Structure formats: C-alpha cells, structure tokens
C-alpha positions, 0 to 999 in steps of 0.5 A, a space after each residue: 898808438 900811432 894811427 896817422 900823420 898830420 898833412 894839413 893844418 891851416 888853423 888851430 881849430 882843425 887839421 887833416 891827417 893821413 890815416 895809416 893803412 893798417 888802422 883805417 878800419 878803426 877811424 870813423 866819424 866821431 872817433 877821438 884822436 890825440 896829438 902831442 901837446 905842441 902848445 906847451 910841449 909837456 902835459 896833457 895831450 890835445 884831444 880832437 874828434 874826427 868829423 870827416 873821413 875821405 877815401 882817395 885814389 889818385 889813379 882814379 882821375 877823369 881819364 881812368 874813370 872813362 875807361 871803367 866801363 865794365 868789370 872786364 877792364 878791372 879784371 884786365 888790370 888785375 891780370 897784369 898784377 895791378 889792383 887799382 882799388 888798393 895800390 893807390 888808395 889812401 884814407 884821410 880824415 878831418 879832426 876838430 880840435 877840442 883842446 887839452 885838459 886844464 883842471 876841469 875844463 879844456 883849453 884851446 891851443 892857439 896855434 895849429 899842429 905841424 905837418 907830419 906830427 903823429 896822430 894817436 888813438 887813445 886807449 879807453 882809459 886815457 879817453 875816459 880820463 880826458 872826458 871825465 867831468 870834474 869831481 862833485 855834483 850829480 852825474 847822469 849817464 845816458 849811455 856810452 861814448 860811441 864805439 867804447 864802453 866809456 860812460 857818457 856822463 852829463 852834469 845834471 845841475 847844468 842840464 837842469 838849471 841851464 835848460 836843455 833841448 832834445 831835437 830830432 826828426 819824427 821817429 828819431 827816438 826823442 821820447 825814448 831818450 827823454 825817458 832815459 834822462 828822466 830815469 837817471 835824474 830820478 835815481 840820482 837826485 831828489 828832484 820834482 820832474 813835471 812832464 807835459 805829455 800831449 800824447 799820453 806816452 809817458 804813462 808807460 813809465 809806471 811799468 818796469 821794462 826790466 827786473 831791477 831795483 832801479 826800474 821798480 824804484 823809478 816806476 813807483 815814483 811816476 804819478 799820472 794826472 788827467 784833466 777831470 772831464 776827459 774820457 780816457 776809456 779807450 786809452 786805458 783799455 789799450 794800456 792794459 792790453 799792451 802792458 798787462 796792468 791798469 794805468 794809475 792816475 788821478 783826475 784833477 780840476 782847477 778852481 777858477 777863483 784861484 787864478 791870477 787876474 792876468 791868467 783869467 784875462 789871458 784865457 778870456 781874451 784868447 778864447 772869446 776876446 775882451 773889450 776895454 770896458 770888460 777888462 776894466 770891470 774884470 780888474 775891479 771885480 777880481 780884487 774881491 773874488 780872485 786868488 781865493 782857494 774857496 771852491 764855490 758853485 758857478 752861480 755863486 762865483 758869477 754872482 760874486 763877480 757881478 756884485 764886485 764888478 757892479 761897483 764901477 758900472 755906470 750907464 747902459 754901455 757898462 751894464 752891457 759890458 758886465 753882462 757880456 763878461 759874465 756870459 764869457 766867464 760862464 762859457 769859459 768855466 763850463 766848456 773847459 774840461 779842466 775846471 772844477 766848480 763844486 766840491 765832490 765832483 765826479 767823472 763817471 765813478 771817478 772822483 775829481 781832485 782839486 789840483 794842488 800845485 805844491 804836490 807837483 813840487 814834491 820829488 818824483 815824476 809827475 806826468 800831466 796827460 793832456 792827450 784828451 784835450 784839443 791843442 788850444 785847451 792843452 796850451 791854456 792848461 799848460 799856461 795855467 800850471 806852469 805859471 803857478 809853478 813859476 810863482 811858487 818856485 820864485 817864493 820858495 827857492 828851496 829845491 830845483 824843479 824840471 819841466 819837460 815839454 813834449 812837442 814844444 813847437 806846439 806850446 811855444 811856436 815861432 810863428 802864430 800865438 799860443 797862450 803858453 808861449 809867454 810862460 815858456 819864454 819867462 821860464 827859459 829866461 828867468 827860471 834859472 834864478 828860481 830853480 825852474 829848469 826846462 827841457 824842450 822836445 821837438 821834431 821841428 826845431 825851426 818851429 820852436 820860438 827862438 827865445 825858448 830854444 836859444 836859452 837851452 844851453 845843452 842840446 841832445 840831437 838825434 837824427 835831423 835831415 830837414 835843411 830848414 831845421 838844421 839851418 835854424 839850429 845853426 843860427 839859434 844854438 850857441 854850441 853847434 858847429 858846421 861839423 856837428 850839423 853834418 854828423 847830425 844828418 847821419 846819426 843811427 837810430 840809437 845814437 845821439 850827439 850831446 853839445 853844450 854846457 852839461 858836457 866838456 865837449 860834443 859827445 857822440 853817444 850810444 843811448 842806453 836801454 830803458 828801465 821803464 816801458 816806452 809808450 811812443 811806439 808807432 802802430 804797424 801795418 798788418 798783412 792782409 791774409 790772402 784767401 782763394 775767394 779774394 783772388 780773381 783770375 783774368 783769362 
C-alpha cells in the first residue's frame, strides 16, 4: 500500500517523506515503512522505521499567527469557505533506514532513495517475515511489535550470553518487564536464573497470575533464599495478606572458612581496614584454614587462624597485628547475618541451611531476597555469591547461567566504591567465555559503572526522561541512535524499545501481560474520611 513519497534524502541512513492525506492517521512514531530496493533493483524491499512525524501548514506563518487572536477570526475564514486548518496542511515524516534482508541479517544500502520514490506500508505478514529471526536457537517473545499482532522475538542465546540491560525511570515497569523475560526463558530453555533482589519483589513470582499451565510451571520453579539471621515476619505477613498464600523460602548461611583468601581480605578491608602486617598474617594463615567446607564453631575457627598465623609472628608489633586481626575476623563473622558458624543453627524455629552454590546452578529461578540487609551487607553478599558462581562456572562450562541484578547502580556504581563492583565488572567482561550471562536493571543508567553497562549488548528501554541519563546512555551504549533516544522519552507505560544484538533492528514493543504475580506495586494514598466533628466552620 502506497502511503507517501520521498521528498528529501541526503544520506543512505534516513529520508523524509510526504504522507498521503488519506493514510496520515496510520503513520506514527515507530511505524515501519518500506521502499522499493533502489540498491539492487530487485529482491527484498528496504525496511525503515518512522522516527519523527511533523504536521505542517504553510499558511500559518508569522503574519497569519498574529491575526489568530480569537475564535471569531477562524470562524470568519470558515464563513468564506476557507478552512485554514485543512486546506494547506500536510504531514511529513522522517524514517531511519534499517536495510534489506540478506539471509538472517539486514544489509545497509549505500546510496539514498530518490525524491518522489513511493513509500509503502507493509502488511503484517510482510513485516513479520522481514522481522523474523533466523531459523534455529531459542526465541523469547516479550510482547507484540507495537500497533500489530506480530510477536516481538528476541534471540535468547545472545540475550543471555552477551548480557542485557533493562533501563527506565522509576515506576517505568522495569521489574514487570524483567519478570516477563524470566518467565519466557524459564518456559523456553533449561537455564538457571539467579535474581539479586534487594527489595523482595520477585518472591511474588511463586504465585500464578493467570490460570494456565505455563503460569503454574514457572511459579513452581521459583525458589526464594533469605539470609539466615534476618527477620522477615512483617514482609511474610504482607505477602500472605496480598496474595492469600504463604511465602516459601529457605534460610541460608555461608561458611566463612569456605571463602577464598581474596574474598576474606576484601571483606575485612572493606568493613574494618587491614594493615600490611595483618594482610601478611592472613595470607599465611589462610593456606591452612581457608577454602574448607568444614563447619566449625567460631572459637575453633579463630584458634586455627591464630595457630596458623602465629607461624610468621615475630616481635610485639606482629603479635599486636595478629590479635587485632582475630578481633576483626570475629566482628566480621558475628555481625554479618549471612554467616553460619555451627551446624544446626536456627533463626526462631526456622533452620538455617548451609548454602551450596551448586544448587543455584540447577535449572530454575533462584531469588536471593536481600531486602532485610543494609546496602553494604547486600554488596558484600552479592560479591561472595557471584564470585563463587563465576568460579564454578569457569570450571564446569557445561550450562549457561543468567544473573539478574536489580538496582544495578547500587552494586556497580559509577562513582564511589562497592565490594560487588569488581565482581560484576569481571562477569561483564569475561562471563561470556564461561556461560555466565548478566542482566542489569537500573533506573539511573548514569550511575551504573561504564565497564558494566557498555558490555550489555542488548538494551531494553522503558521511558527515560532524565537528560543526564540519556546522554550517558548515548555515550556508553553502542547500538542506540539519537532517534532512539528521542523515542525513549515518550514511551507509554506498557511500551518498550529493544536495541542490540538480540534483535535484528530496534524494535518498538507492546510488553505482554505477566504469567506470575508482580511484587513491585507502589502503595497508594488512602483518602481521609470526612466527619462532621472534623469540620470547623469559620464565621
């Protein structure tokens, strides 16, 4: 269907076209249009996406505007049979060229279209065929291409292995969209998904939202883990009141003896600081007491550490360093609610299990609910767990794993230090080789470390309006154009824009409904009831 003609094309990347009057209501920002293939003369048409729509009236110049002081002027024009709103109006649109299909990819034309070339509106079948991913591999569908019934498909392998980012302003639907992606991956692939959940939102995925086999399947694979010595009573009561069922979770603890030297050194230095003498003693002692699965009491652990560290202690200064080091280790273990120091520990009447990282590498959705921890402890625990996941994955290499990090700007900040930053940078840079994928979620892209964000080669945008964040995204992210940034500003609540390697072209998407419940709903204000006794009349 012909819907316009090219009026200006100064480069092969974009063109302006005049929209025919009878179809102007069908052309919106994000609409796909086609041109006859002026590059080869035959074969697949050239696909383009509308990025701007402008309504123009050549009669409305400054002299006419000066006369439009009230409604009577417009009515006078109409009395004389001149409807100034329509007789000189035109709609023009700008379209960014995507290219023409060559096998499973788009090839970019090397020359612009000619003025007066016709512009076409493809049918849904034609557009679906052009946007369809190549055969083979796992595909996830997060909704429909906007204003159509065409499934919005993403390449799951590239989405996971080459990392992805979900970016939006607060309240923009990031967690909802992340839940959709997690549901799709759980249904379509045998994949362990580990969710770093600082607010306790993802526990709701244990509850089906709709009555379907897929919803029951996903909710049945959601396992929630809570740090061993954190009080969850109020949150559990809220969960049961809202969803009508109790929350299922496991309390877990980490054996401090099982940590690597670098992790222990990093924790001690982060919380309390370490002198050079204390570092030397720790390095010597950890050869004999560290990286062990044996669970012992804290006193026994400290005695072993003192005995092993004493091998290099000479003189009063080193003795003082050893004594201070033991005090710091005691404070670290006793004050962190995620460490376990003896078998059979309980919190209230709930047992605390020793966390087996290999369990997190089994297929399913593993939600680490960190909502009961302060930010520093959240960062420390994330560093511990993700380091072990990376280490085990590097040894096994038998199955991909996806790590989803909510509020990523808190765990890999662009400014300041966090214990988890180096771990996330390592996964972002090297995880692909060992099958460790990363999905970061943030409401402030400019506050996410650039070494993490720049490695996320698929971006899913909801609405962002902060100019600082938009500028940062433009500088750091490879696949985003100025036109994409303009569109990101005006996305509706249930819209998203997908760019990067998991899709053939920037894809405007209407996000589908969830199969499982969403836990990220903001509390609403309750109207105050008005009673006669509360009203004071002023006479």
